[in-house]
N, C-alpha and C positions, 0 to 999 in steps of 0.2 A: 142396800143390804150388802154385807160383806160376803166375799166369795165363799168362804168356809161355811157360813150359815146357810147359804143357798145349797151347797153340796149336802150338808147334813139333813136339811129338811126334805128336799126333793128326792135325794137318793135313798133316804131312810123311809119316811112316811109313804112316799109314792110307791116304792117297791113293795112295801109291806102290804098295802092294799092290792096292788097288782097281783102279788102271789096268791092272796086269798081268792081273788076273782078267777085266776087261772086254774086254781085247784078244782074249781067247779066246772071248768070247760077245758079239759086237757088236750082236746083234739088239735088246737092251733097254738102257735106261740103267742104269748101275751102282747098286746098292742097298747102303747102309750100315745094319747093324744096330747100334743104339746102346743098350747096356744100362747103365742108371744104377742104382747100388746103393741110392739113397735115393729122394726124391721129386723131381718136376720143379722145385719151388721151391728145394729144397736145391741142385740142380745147375744152376740157371739161369745162373750166371756161367760154368760150364764149357761149357754148350751155346752160349752167346753167343760165347765164345772159339773154339769149334770151328767154328761157322758163319762167323765172321769169317775164319778162316784158309782155310777152303774157298773162300770168295769171292775171297780174294787169289790163290788158285791157279786161279781160273776155273771153279770148280764151284758152280753155283747150285741150291739146293734146289728141287725141283719142275720144273726145266728140264733140267739136265744131270746131276743126281744125285737119287736118292730116299733119304730117311732114315727108317727105322722106329725110333721111340723106344719103349723098354720100361723100366718102372721096378719095381725089386724092393721099394721102399718100406721098406727096412731089414730085410727078411726074406730071409735067405740061402736058405731052402727054395724060394724062387721062381726061383733061378738056373737050375736044371735044366729047369724048365718053359719058361722064356724061351729057353734055349739050344736046346731041341728045336723051338720055334716058328721060330727063325731058320733052323735047318737045313731045316725043311719049306718055308720061304719061299725058300730058296736065295739068301740075301743074298751079296754079293760080299766083304764084309769085316765083322768085328764089332769094335766099339770099346767098351771097358769099363775098369774099374779092377781091381786085383789080386784082391780077394776072390771075384770071379765067374769067374776064369780057369779054375780046375780043373773046374768044372761045364761050361764051354764046351768045354774040351779033351776031356772025356769024350764030349761030344755030336758033335764033328767033328774029324777030323784033316786036313781038306781046306780048309775056309774059313779064311782068315787071321784071326788074333785079335791085336789091338793093345791093350795095357793101358797106362793112363796112370801108375799107381803100383803098386808091390808092395814089401812089406817085405823079402822074401827069395825071389825067384823061383827061384833054384837050389835052395835047401834045401827048398822046398815042392813041387818037381817041375814047376814051370811051364815051365822052360827047362833045357836041358842045361848051359849056361854063359852068363855075361854076354857074353863075347866072341863065342861061336858058339851062339846060342840053339837053332838047329835047329828042325825040325818046322814047325808053322804058327803059332807064338806068338812075339811080340816085344813089347818095351816098355821101361819105365824102372824101375830099382830105386832105392829111396830109402835103402837100407842101414841101416835101423833096427836090425837084429839086431846088427850090429857095434858100434853105439854104445850099446846097452842097458846093458851093464856099465859103460861110462864114465859114464853118467848117474848110476848108483848111487855111483860114486866121487866125482863132483862134488857130489852131495847130502851125502855124508859130510864133504867139505871145507867145505861151507857150514854144516853143523850138526855140529860135532865131538862133541857129546853124544849123537848119534843111536845108539840101540841096537836099536830094533825098527822093522821096515819092513813095511807092508801094501801090497799091490799089487792093483789091479783089472784083470782081464784076461779075455778070452774064449779059454779054452784049447781051445775047439772049432775055432778058426781056427788052422791049422798054423803060420803065421808067428808068432803070439803065443806058441805053445809054444816055438819056437826062441828068441824074445826072453827068455822066462822062464828058460830054461836059462842064458843069459848073465847075467841078473840074479842067479840063484841062485849062480853061480860067484863073482860079484863080492861078493855079500853074505857068503858063507862066508869069503872071503879077508879081509874087513874085520871078521869076527867079529860080524856082525849077525844077529839073529833076524828071520826074514822069513816071509811067508805070502801066499797068494792069497785074494782075495775072489772066488770063482768056484765052479763046480760041481765042479771037479777041481783037483788040485795036483800039479805035477811031482814025480817021485821025488827024494828028497834035500832037499826043502824042509821047513820047520817052521813051524807056526802060532805067531804071536806071542801 
């Protein structure tokens, strides 16, 4: 995701929900729970963009808003633990990226959750629809699922002799499974042998 898009989403939607929650609980400064999927160094440019946009909107960390940063360090099993911690802390809004949303959603149906990116938020059950997400979750879809099959077609155009296709994917991540279904459909249509380098393989696929 481009830096400007990140600023617009998190600094706009996140703060809007935070303000609404804070209006109901004026005794303390609002608190943002920031869940990063990787490490602080990996997400440093996102954090900088987020802080910049908050400042532009008049929210100064440590003065008018508190931010609790938590890092999953690339381990998805940490999402649930961090989600539970945010719930106990009663943060006003949670900011994250797509992979952590389902764990957060299971932990709370009350605290607003804003995600910066998600491959297929509707298909994975994060939101009811793109137009009307409903519930306590909103964010931006990058529409990777719809373009997965097109990428296979483009690859075949670039390499007309292509016959066998190997794909590396994390099929434990629901959005990846949806993408692989699109890839499989495109590969079969083009007569390609294809397979996954993963722990599992979607039904209908074949190992090269």
